[in-house]
C-alpha positions in Angstrom: 84.6 84.5 106.1 86.5 86.4 109.0 89.3 88.4 108.9 92.2 86.9 110.3 94.2 88.4 113.7 97.2 90.6 113.0 99.2 87.8 115.3 98.3 85.4 112.5 98.9 87.2 109.1 100.9 85.7 107.2 104.0 87.2 105.1 102.8 89.4 102.0 105.2 89.1 98.5 104.2 91.7 95.9 104.6 90.9 92.4 104.7 92.7 89.3 103.8 91.2 85.5 104.3 93.3 82.7 102.2 93.4 79.5 104.5 91.1 77.7 103.8 88.7 79.7 99.8 89.4 79.6 99.4 89.2 75.8 97.4 86.3 75.4 94.6 84.0 76.9 97.3 81.4 77.3 100.1 83.7 79.0 97.3 85.0 81.4 96.6 81.3 82.4 100.4 80.4 82.7 100.9 83.8 84.9 98.1 82.6 87.5 99.4 78.9 87.4 103.0 80.3 88.6 100.9 82.9 90.8 98.9 80.0 92.5 102.2 78.2 93.0 103.9 81.2 95.0 100.6 81.2 97.3 100.9 77.3 97.6 104.3 78.3 99.6 102.6 80.4 102.3 102.4 83.6 101.1 99.8 86.3 101.3 100.0 87.7 97.6 99.1 91.1 95.8 99.9 91.1 92.4 100.2 94.1 89.9 99.5 94.1 86.3 100.4 96.0 83.2 98.2 96.3 80.4 98.2 93.3 78.2 100.7 93.4 75.3 100.7 96.5 73.0 96.9 97.8 74.8 98.1 101.0 75.8 99.6 101.8 72.0 96.7 100.6 70.7 94.0 103.1 73.2 96.8 105.7 71.8 96.0 105.3 68.4 92.4 105.4 69.0 92.6 108.7 70.6 95.0 109.7 67.6 92.2 108.5 65.7 89.0 110.1 67.6 90.3 113.9 67.8 91.8 113.9 64.1 95.8 114.0 65.3 94.5 117.1 68.2 96.6 116.7 71.7 93.6 114.9 73.4 92.0 116.1 77.0 94.6 115.3 79.6 91.6 114.1 81.8 89.9 111.9 79.4 93.3 110.4 78.3 94.2 109.4 81.6 90.5 107.9 82.1 91.2 106.1 78.7 94.7 104.6 79.3 93.3 103.1 82.9 91.3 100.5 81.5 93.8 98.8 80.0 95.1 97.5 83.4 91.5 97.4 84.4 91.2 94.3 82.0 94.4 92.6 82.7 93.6 92.7 86.7 89.8 91.3 85.7 91.1 88.7 83.3 93.9 87.2 85.7 91.2 87.4 88.8 89.0 84.7 86.3 91.9 82.5 85.5 93.4 82.3 89.2 89.2 81.4 89.9 89.3 78.8 87.8 92.5 77.2 89.1 90.5 77.3 92.6 91.8 79.8 94.2 90.0 82.7 95.6 90.9 85.9 94.2 89.6 89.7 93.4 90.6 91.9 91.4 91.0 96.1 92.4 91.4 99.2 90.1 94.1 101.6 91.6 91.4 103.4 92.9 89.4 100.8 95.1 93.1 99.5 96.1 93.8 102.9 97.7 96.3 104.4 95.8 96.1 108.2 96.2 98.0 110.9 93.7 98.8 114.1 93.0 96.6 115.5 89.8 99.2 115.5 87.6 97.7 113.5 84.7 100.1 111.6 82.7 102.8 111.6 85.1 101.1 111.7 88.8 103.1 110.5 91.5 101.6 108.8 94.3 101.0 110.9 97.4 99.8 108.0 99.9 98.1 104.4 99.8 95.1 103.3 101.8 95.8 99.4 102.8 92.3 98.8 104.6 90.5 97.6 101.3 93.8 95.3 100.5 94.3 93.9 104.0 90.9 93.2 104.0 91.5 91.1 101.2 94.2 89.5 102.3 93.2 88.4 105.7 90.0 86.7 104.3 92.3 84.7 102.2 92.6 86.0 98.7 94.7 86.5 96.2 94.3 90.5 95.4 95.5 91.8 91.5 95.5 95.2 91.5 95.6 97.2 88.4 98.5 99.1 88.1 99.4 102.7 87.1 96.9 104.5 88.3 95.4 105.9 91.7 93.2 108.9 92.1 93.7 112.2 92.8 92.0 114.6 95.3 90.0 116.2 92.6 88.1 112.9 92.4 89.7 112.4 89.2 91.5 108.9 87.8 95.1 109.7 87.1 97.8 107.1 85.3 101.6 107.3 86.4 103.4 107.3 83.5 105.0 104.6 81.4 106.6 101.7 83.4 104.3 103.4 86.1 103.2 99.7 87.0 106.8 99.2 88.6 106.4 102.5 90.5 102.3 101.1 91.7 104.3 97.4 92.9 107.0 98.8 95.0 104.9 101.4 96.5 102.1 98.3 97.8 105.0 96.9 98.2 106.2 99.2 101.0 102.5 100.2 102.1 102.0 96.6 103.0 105.3 95.6 104.6 106.0 92.9 102.1 108.8 91.0 102.2 109.9 91.6 98.7 108.5 93.5 95.4 108.8 90.7 92.4 109.2 92.1 89.3 108.5 89.5 86.1 109.1 91.0 82.7 110.8 89.6 79.5 113.8 89.7 80.8 115.4 87.0 83.2 117.3 90.1 85.2 119.7 92.5 85.3 122.8 92.0 83.1 126.3 94.1 82.9 125.1 95.4 80.1 122.4 94.7 77.0 123.4 91.6 76.1 122.5 92.3 72.3 125.3 94.5 72.5 128.2 91.9 73.8 127.9 87.7 74.1 129.8 88.6 77.2 127.2 90.1 79.2 126.3 88.6 82.7 123.6 88.4 84.7 124.5 89.9 87.9 123.0 88.3 91.1 122.4 91.2 93.0 123.1 95.1 92.6 122.7 97.8 94.9 120.4 100.4 94.7 122.1 103.4 93.5 124.1 101.6 90.8 120.9 100.1 89.4 119.0 103.7 89.8 121.7 104.9 87.6 121.4 102.0 85.1 117.7 102.8 85.2 118.3 106.4 84.7 120.5 105.9 82.1 118.2 103.1 80.0 118.3 99.8 81.6 115.0 97.9 81.4 113.4 99.1 85.1 111.6 102.2 86.2 113.8 104.9 87.7 111.2 106.0 90.2 110.5 102.3 91.2 114.0 102.1 92.1 114.2 105.5 93.8 111.0 104.4 96.0 113.1 100.9 97.0 116.2 102.8 98.2 114.3 105.3 100.3 112.0 102.7 102.0 114.9 100.0 101.6 112.0 97.2 99.8 114.1 94.7 98.0 113.1 94.5 94.3 113.6 90.8 92.4 113.9 90.9 89.0 113.0 87.7 86.7 111.7 86.0 83.5 107.7 85.2 83.6 108.4 82.4 81.4 111.2 80.4 82.9 112.3 79.7 86.6 116.2 80.9 85.8 116.9 82.8 89.1 116.7 86.6 88.9 118.4 89.7 89.9 117.9 91.2 93.7 118.0 94.8 93.7 118.8 95.9 97.7 120.2 98.4 99.9 122.3 95.7 101.4 126.3 96.7 102.6 129.0 95.1 100.0 132.5 94.5 100.7 133.9 96.8 98.3 137.8 95.5 98.8 136.1 91.9 97.3 133.5 93.1 94.6 134.2 94.6 90.7 134.0 98.3 91.2 132.4 98.7 87.6 129.3 96.9 87.8 128.1 97.7 84.4 127.8 99.9 81.6 124.3 101.4 80.7 123.5 102.9 76.6 121.0 105.3 75.6 120.7 105.7 72.0 118.0 108.3 72.3 120.4 111.5 72.5 120.2 114.7 70.4 122.4 117.5 70.7 121.9 121.4 70.9 124.9 124.3 70.9 123.5 127.6 71.2 126.8 129.6 70.1 127.6 133.6 70.7 126.2 133.8 73.7 126.7 136.8 75.6 128.9 135.5 78.8 126.8 136.9 81.8 125.0 135.5 85.1 121.3 134.1 84.1 122.4 132.8 80.8 122.3 129.5 81.4 118.8 129.9 83.3 117.3 131.8 80.6 117.9 129.1 78.1 117.3 126.2 80.0 114.1 127.7 81.7 111.8 127.6 78.3 112.7 123.9 77.4 111.8 123.0 80.9 108.1 125.5 80.3 107.6 123.1 77.0 108.1 119.8 79.0 111.7 119.2 77.5 114.3 117.7 79.9 117.9 118.7 79.3 120.4 116.1 80.1 124.3 116.6 79.5 125.2 120.0 79.7 128.5 122.0 78.8 129.2 125.7 78.6 132.7 127.3 77.3 133.6 130.8 78.1 135.7 132.2 75.6 138.1 135.2 75.4 135.9 137.8 73.3 133.3 137.3 76.1 131.0 134.9 74.2 130.0 131.2 75.3 129.1 128.2 73.5 126.1 126.6 75.4 125.8 123.0 74.4 123.4 120.3 76.7 121.6 117.0 75.2 117.9 116.6 74.8 116.4 113.2 73.7 116.8 112.7 69.7 112.7 113.2 69.3 112.7 116.3 71.0 115.8 118.5 69.1 113.4 119.9 66.8 111.4 121.2 69.2 114.2 122.6 71.3 115.8 124.1 68.9 112.6 126.0 68.2 111.8 126.6 71.4 115.1 128.4 71.2 114.8 130.1 68.4 111.5 132.0 69.2 113.0 133.1 73.0 114.4 136.5 72.6 115.7 137.1 76.1 118.8 135.3 75.4 121.2 136.7 72.6 123.1 134.2 70.3 124.1 133.8 66.8 123.4 130.7 65.7 121.4 127.1 67.1 123.1 124.3 66.1 121.4 120.7 66.1 123.1 117.6 66.3 121.9 113.7 66.0 123.3 110.1 65.3 125.0 109.9 69.1 124.3 108.3 71.9 125.5 108.0 75.9 127.2 105.3 77.0 128.3 105.0 80.5 130.2 102.7 82.9 128.3 102.4 86.8 129.6 101.3 89.9 130.3 102.5 93.7 133.4 101.0 93.2 134.4 104.3 91.8 134.1 106.6 94.2 137.3 107.9 95.4 139.2 105.8 93.3 141.4 107.4 90.5 142.0 105.5 87.1 138.4 104.8 85.9 137.8 108.0 83.6 140.9 107.4 82.2 140.4 103.9 81.4 137.5 104.2 80.0 138.5 107.3 77.5 142.0 105.3 76.5 139.8 102.5 75.3 137.5 104.4 73.6 140.1 106.0 72.2 141.6 102.3 71.0 138.4 101.7 69.0 138.5 105.4 67.3 135.7 106.5 69.3 135.6 110.2 69.8 134.2 111.9 73.0 131.4 114.7 72.0 131.0 115.6 75.7 131.3 113.9 79.4 129.7 113.8 82.7 130.0 112.1 85.8 128.5 111.7 89.1 130.4 109.7 92.1 129.6 106.2 90.6 128.9 107.0 87.0 131.2 108.1 84.0 128.9 109.0 81.1 130.3 109.9 77.8 128.4 111.2 74.7 129.9 109.3 71.3 128.6 108.5 67.8 125.5 106.0 67.5 127.2 104.1 65.2 130.4 103.5 67.8 128.2 102.0 70.4 128.3 97.9 69.7 132.3 98.4 69.6 132.3 100.5 72.5 130.4 98.3 74.8 132.5 95.3 74.1 135.5 97.1 74.5 134.7 98.8 78.1 133.3 95.2 79.0 136.3 93.6 78.2 138.4 96.7 79.7 136.8 96.7 82.7 136.4 92.4 82.8 132.8 92.5 83.6 132.3 89.2 82.4 133.8 87.9 85.5 131.7 87.7 88.5 135.1 88.5 90.6 
């Protein structure tokens, strides 16, 4: 079969299907039917798939079993985990062929995805689209195993949790697709988690800036994929793989600020722990001395507050993932470079944030947020802000009441 001339090429759409959409043979067949319907619309399709269901977790459990709980070799772990997506991609290609459509599965390597050499959290460096273009020009639906690529060393790498979203957006950029469509077990992006309030409203659209803030704060999207879409202005459409309900378009188009809501959504992260280092001598280099050992240990630090006292000492407080609290305390306790009197651990905390570009250069939103939280008796432990976000650390037990109150206060149930 000969390739089509460039002038005759059809528009490209990249679709991504998550593992929850591919848990069974029947679900794979259902998704194959959806893909074939999209193909019939007259577009060339590249499909990125995640591993089936919980198969990645099962592979991790197997690695724990054979190593007796020891940390497995990073290179071998990446090779192992990459197999989950290979299973999904080959089965999807088989299902599509059974419906009468020509399809081919490609590993990340075969699809030309090149990465750096950081095993477990590699970043995409480049994509050679020659093979993709060849197969598309042959009229085939191309199924790509997500989450993986090839380092210059010749070793397989993986992109970390949620890496298939990043694969999909990167392939959309590389193939100059019309847009990237992410199909998952939710039917779009909501003003907040619908499990926290029945007033949550699905957004028809949201800007990259706001979505990136919400994704970083725990919304159901991979932040790296949103960042990539923003850099290359690649629209990302999020919808359900189980229904035909309209989803949410994430894009960089202009908004008329005067007629849209200043606060777009409320993001929640319940995975928050706190460390306070007390009695630290207040002098230059203290923050670096405390945080560098944590960075070396692979522990990410988020909200930071430092208070100087009159006696020349300071209390240095920061948040980490709740699962990392004990490790962070141990790392700091073993570090002798920064003198301190006490390390105090905190848990049962959560981040609650309001997000919206309409808050830029507009007063009153912080005061309204804080007074709303005070009205339900929620004590604010820490505060951090950006131009389009205000984040508070509160008790985890207060999250649902806080979200409901803030959703009402900012009238997020209303579209205008």
